[in-house]
C-alpha positions in Angstrom: -29.2 -18.2 -53.7 -31.6 -21.0 -52.9 -33.9 -20.1 -50.0 -33.6 -23.5 -48.4 -29.8 -23.3 -48.6 -29.8 -19.8 -47.2 -32.0 -21.0 -44.3 -29.7 -23.9 -43.7 -26.6 -21.6 -43.6 -28.3 -19.2 -41.3 -29.3 -22.0 -38.9 -25.8 -23.3 -39.0 -24.3 -19.9 -38.1 -26.8 -19.5 -35.3 -25.9 -22.9 -33.9 -22.2 -22.2 -34.1 -22.4 -18.8 -32.5 -24.6 -20.3 -29.7 -22.1 -22.9 -29.1 -19.4 -20.3 -28.8 -21.2 -17.5 -27.0 -23.5 -19.3 -24.6 -20.7 -21.0 -22.7 -19.0 -17.7 -22.3 -22.2 -16.0 -21.1 -22.8 -18.9 -18.7 -19.2 -18.7 -17.4 -19.6 -15.0 -16.8 -22.9 -15.5 -15.0 -21.5 -18.4 -13.1 -18.4 -16.6 -11.7 -20.5 -13.5 -10.8 -23.1 -15.7 -9.1 -20.4 -17.5 -7.1 -18.4 -14.4 -6.1 -21.5 -12.4 -5.1 -23.1 -15.1 -3.1 -23.3 -14.2 0.6 -20.9 -11.3 -0.1 -20.0 -8.9 2.6 -19.5 -5.4 1.2 -16.4 -3.8 2.9 -17.1 -0.8 5.1 -13.8 0.7 4.0 -13.2 0.7 0.3 -10.0 2.3 -0.6 -7.7 2.6 -3.6 -4.1 3.7 -3.8 -3.5 6.5 -6.4 -0.1 5.8 -7.8 1.6 8.4 -10.1 5.2 7.6 -9.7 5.5 7.3 -13.5 2.0 8.4 -14.5 1.8 11.9 -13.0 0.7 13.4 -16.3 -2.8 12.0 -15.7 -3.4 15.0 -13.4 -2.7 18.4 -14.9 -5.6 20.5 -13.7 -8.3 20.6 -11.0 -10.9 19.4 -13.4 -8.8 16.3 -14.3 -8.5 15.5 -10.6 -12.2 16.1 -10.1 -13.2 13.9 -13.0 -11.0 11.1 -11.7 -12.3 11.2 -8.1 -15.9 11.3 -9.5 -15.2 8.0 -11.3 -13.8 6.3 -8.2 -16.8 7.6 -6.2 -19.2 6.2 -8.8 -17.4 2.8 -8.6 -18.1 2.7 -4.9 -14.8 3.7 -3.3 -15.0 5.9 -0.2 -11.3 6.3 0.4 -8.3 7.4 -1.7 -4.7 7.0 -0.8 -2.7 9.3 -3.0 1.1 8.9 -3.1 2.6 11.4 -0.7 6.4 11.4 -0.8 9.7 9.6 -1.2 12.3 11.4 0.8 13.6 14.2 -1.3 10.6 14.3 -3.6 7.1 15.4 -2.6 3.8 14.9 -4.5 2.4 18.0 -2.9 3.5 21.6 -2.4 6.4 21.3 0.0 8.7 23.8 1.7 11.1 20.9 2.4 11.3 19.1 -1.0 10.8 20.0 -4.6 7.4 19.0 -5.8 7.0 16.5 -8.6 4.2 18.6 -10.1 5.8 22.1 -9.8 3.2 24.7 -8.7 0.2 22.4 -9.2 -0.8 21.2 -5.8 -2.2 17.8 -6.6 -2.8 16.7 -3.0 -4.8 19.9 -2.3 -7.1 19.2 -5.3 -7.5 15.6 -4.4 -8.7 16.6 -0.9 -11.1 19.2 -2.3 -12.6 16.8 -4.9 -12.8 13.9 -2.4 -14.4 15.8 0.4 -17.0 17.1 -2.0 -18.2 13.5 -2.3 -17.6 12.5 1.3 -14.6 10.4 0.2 -11.8 10.2 2.8 -8.1 11.0 2.0 -5.2 9.2 3.6 -1.9 10.2 1.9 0.4 7.2 1.5 4.0 7.8 2.6 7.1 5.5 2.6 9.4 6.7 5.4 13.1 6.5 4.8 12.8 5.9 1.1 14.8 8.4 -0.9 15.4 9.6 -4.5 18.8 8.9 -5.9 19.2 12.7 -6.5 18.5 13.4 -2.9 21.1 10.8 -1.8 23.7 12.2 -4.2 23.2 15.6 -2.5 23.0 14.2 1.1 25.3 11.1 1.1 25.7 11.4 4.9 22.0 10.5 5.4 22.1 7.4 3.2 21.7 3.8 4.2 24.7 1.6 3.4 24.4 -1.8 1.8 26.2 -4.9 3.2 28.9 -4.6 0.6 29.7 -1.1 1.8 28.2 0.7 -1.1 25.7 3.6 -0.8 22.1 2.6 -1.0 20.6 5.2 -3.4 17.0 4.3 -2.4 17.1 4.5 1.4 18.1 6.8 4.3 19.8 5.4 7.4 17.1 5.0 10.1 19.7 5.1 12.8 20.9 8.5 11.7 19.2 11.1 13.9 19.5 13.8 11.2 17.7 11.4 8.7 15.0 10.8 11.3 14.4 14.5 11.7 14.2 15.0 8.0 11.6 12.3 7.5 9.7 13.4 10.6 9.4 17.0 9.2 8.3 15.7 5.8 5.4 13.8 7.2 4.4 16.4 9.8 4.3 19.0 7.0 1.5 17.1 5.3 -0.4 16.7 8.5 -0.1 20.4 9.3 -0.9 21.8 5.8 -3.6 19.6 4.4 -7.1 18.8 5.6 -6.5 15.0 5.5 -8.5 12.3 7.2 -5.6 10.0 7.9 -2.1 9.0 7.0 -1.1 5.7 5.6 2.5 4.6 6.4 4.3 2.0 4.4 7.7 0.9 5.8 9.7 -1.6 3.8 13.2 -1.2 5.1 16.1 -3.4 4.1 18.5 -2.3 6.8 21.7 -0.3 6.9 25.3 -1.3 7.6 27.2 2.0 7.8 30.0 2.7 10.3 27.5 4.8 12.3 25.3 1.8 12.5 28.2 -0.3 13.6 29.3 2.0 16.4 25.7 2.4 17.7 25.0 -1.3 17.6 28.3 -2.2 19.4 27.4 0.4 22.1 23.9 -0.9 22.4 24.9 -4.4 23.2 28.3 -3.7 24.7 30.1 -5.9 22.1 33.9 -5.9 22.3 34.6 -7.7 19.0 32.5 -8.1 15.9 32.9 -9.0 12.2 30.9 -6.3 10.6 28.6 -6.6 8.8 28.6 -10.4 8.4 27.8 -11.0 12.0 24.5 -9.2 11.7 23.4 -10.6 8.3 21.2 -13.6 7.8 22.5 -16.5 10.0 25.1 -14.2 11.5 26.2 -14.4 15.2 24.3 -11.2 16.1 21.5 -11.3 13.6 18.7 -11.5 16.2 20.2 -8.6 18.1 20.4 -6.6 15.0 16.8 -7.2 14.0 15.7 -6.3 17.5 17.9 -3.2 17.5 16.8 -2.0 14.1 13.1 -2.6 14.7 13.5 -0.8 18.1 14.8 2.3 16.3 11.9 2.2 13.9 9.4 1.9 16.7 11.0 4.8 18.6 10.7 6.9 15.5 7.0 6.0 15.0 6.3 6.6 18.7 7.6 10.2 18.3 5.8 10.6 15.0 2.5 9.3 16.2 2.6 11.5 19.3 3.1 14.6 17.2 0.4 13.7 14.7 -2.2 13.1 17.5 -1.2 16.3 19.2 -1.7 18.3 16.0 -4.8 16.5 14.8 -6.1 13.8 17.2 -8.9 12.9 14.8 -6.6 11.6 12.1 -6.6 7.9 11.4 -3.1 6.3 11.4 -2.8 3.2 9.3 0.2 1.0 8.5 0.9 -1.3 5.6 2.6 -4.4 7.0 3.7 -7.9 6.2 0.8 -10.1 7.3 2.8 -12.2 9.7 4.5 -10.3 12.5 7.6 -12.6 12.6 8.2 -12.2 8.9 7.6 -8.5 9.2 10.4 -8.2 11.8 12.8 -10.3 9.8 12.1 -8.8 6.4 11.5 -5.1 7.1 12.3 -4.6 10.9 8.7 -3.6 11.5 7.5 -4.7 14.9 3.8 -4.1 14.3 2.7 -6.2 17.2 4.4 -3.6 19.5 2.9 -0.8 17.6 -0.6 -2.3 18.1 0.0 -3.0 21.8 1.2 0.6 22.4 -1.7 2.1 20.5 0.5 3.6 17.8 -1.8 2.5 15.0 -5.6 2.6 14.3 -5.7 0.4 11.3 -3.4 -2.5 10.2 -3.3 -3.2 6.5 -1.4 -6.4 5.6 -0.1 -6.5 2.1 -1.7 -9.7 0.9 -0.7 -9.8 -2.7 -1.4 -13.4 -3.7 0.1 -13.3 -7.2 3.3 -11.6 -5.9 3.6 -14.4 -3.4 2.8 -17.2 -5.8 -0.3 -18.2 -3.9 -3.9 -18.9 -4.9 -6.4 -16.2 -4.4 -7.9 -18.1 -1.5 -4.7 -17.4 0.4 -6.0 -13.8 0.9 -8.5 -15.3 3.5 -5.9 -17.3 5.3 -3.4 -14.5 5.5 -6.1 -12.1 6.7 -7.0 -14.5 9.5 -3.4 -14.8 10.5 -3.1 -11.0 10.9 -6.5 -10.8 12.7 -5.3 -13.4 15.2 -2.7 -11.0 16.6 -5.0 -8.0 16.8 -7.3 -6.8 19.6 -10.9 -6.2 18.6 -10.3 -2.4 18.7 -7.8 -2.5 15.9 -9.3 -2.3 12.4 -8.1 -4.8 9.8 -8.1 -3.6 6.2 -5.9 -5.7 3.9 -4.2 -4.4 0.8 -5.0 -6.5 -2.3 -3.5 -6.5 -5.7 0.2 -6.2 -6.0 2.9 -5.5 -8.6 1.8 -4.0 -11.9 3.4 -6.8 -13.9 1.4 -9.4 -11.9 -1.9 -7.6 -11.6 -2.6 -5.8 -14.8 -3.8 -9.1 -16.3 -6.0 -10.0 -13.3 -9.6 -10.5 -14.5 -12.5 -8.9 -12.6 -13.4 -12.3 -11.1 -10.0 -12.6 -9.4 -10.2 -9.0 -8.0 -13.6 -9.6 -6.6 -12.6 -13.0 -5.2 -9.7 -11.1 -3.4 -12.3 -8.8 -1.8 -14.6 -11.7 -0.9 -11.8 -13.7 0.7 -10.5 -10.7 2.6 -13.9 -10.1 4.1 -14.3 -13.8 5.0 -11.0 -13.5 6.8 -12.6 -11.2 9.3 -11.5 -7.9 7.7 -13.3 -4.5 8.0 -12.4 -3.4 4.5 -10.0 -3.5 1.6 -7.4 -1.3 -0.1 -6.8 -1.8 -3.8 -3.1 -1.5 -4.8 -3.0 0.3 -7.0 -5.3 2.2 -9.5 -2.7 1.7 -12.3 -2.8 -2.0 -11.8 -6.5 -2.3 -12.6 -7.4 -2.8 -16.2 -10.2 -0.6 -17.6 -12.7 -3.4 -17.9 -12.5 -4.3 -14.2 -13.6 -1.0 -12.7 -17.3 -1.5 -13.5 -17.3 -4.7 -11.6 -16.0 -3.0 -8.5 -19.0 -0.8 -8.8 -21.3 -3.7 -9.3 -19.9 -5.6 -6.3 -20.0 -2.6 -4.0 -23.4 -1.2 -5.1 -25.6 -4.2 -6.1 -27.5 -6.0 -3.3 
């Protein structure tokens, strides 16, 4: 081949590659420069460990230790392993069957985490239930507005269901050397005959069209929201008192809807009252911008809304991320922007939801953001 022609072809290839690669390299440098400018590294850097359908990741103490080591290297100082759904425990329980048989995953997570000074807050969802548990205990189940059994929830107004959930959570507190407990209540209500009788008695109502009068836009909807949220608050008051009696040093955090009015109307969670009564140490609004159809900058706005309702003594640590289908495609730049906006919204830290939602190429950028000056 003619040397001049070869030189020409080589030069052309270099020019073409430069035209393709340089903009990409610049773009990468540009977003990192922007997201790291004036950054505030979160004091609390947590990640939810979700194994509802991926429990086979952890089959031995060494597999747990390797995983915690990776999270530690990436800069996380807190893990929130999934704790339980009523009727199924992700630890060795005397109340429920364990999802992992004789392998005590929570015990191994605590050992591996504490070896690296990483905190552990098991994540629990009170009054959720497995369909198998509901099938065996239909008397404890929540009831949908159409009268059918809710195979995912227990009836929060049922005192027996309350006792069951209380004992589940207290078992974790008693038996494990945990640093905190993370409580996530997303309750859709219950419309059983028990609920009806208790509600009528509470408000001295002589006649009611149940449940239509307590549904959205119903005659007694406001009373129902107040009643249901009051039951939830009374349960948490009892639970918090017992936790602090057993282990006063444990941190109690709650995952909530960022706006207290929405939280009441959607999930019957009166977190303003919880804060005012001192039932919570850390509030973690679930600020999932993609799930909400919002731009990533909304993380800052929502964080500030939550902060506006909190006294200075209450720590704000938003949950960022969201549903797997929405977040698995999130690039590193968007994850880091979520952190940056959360911190600009007067937060004290962040909780990544969840580890399975983070693509493999993103983890290193968490480490870069948390470690690099």
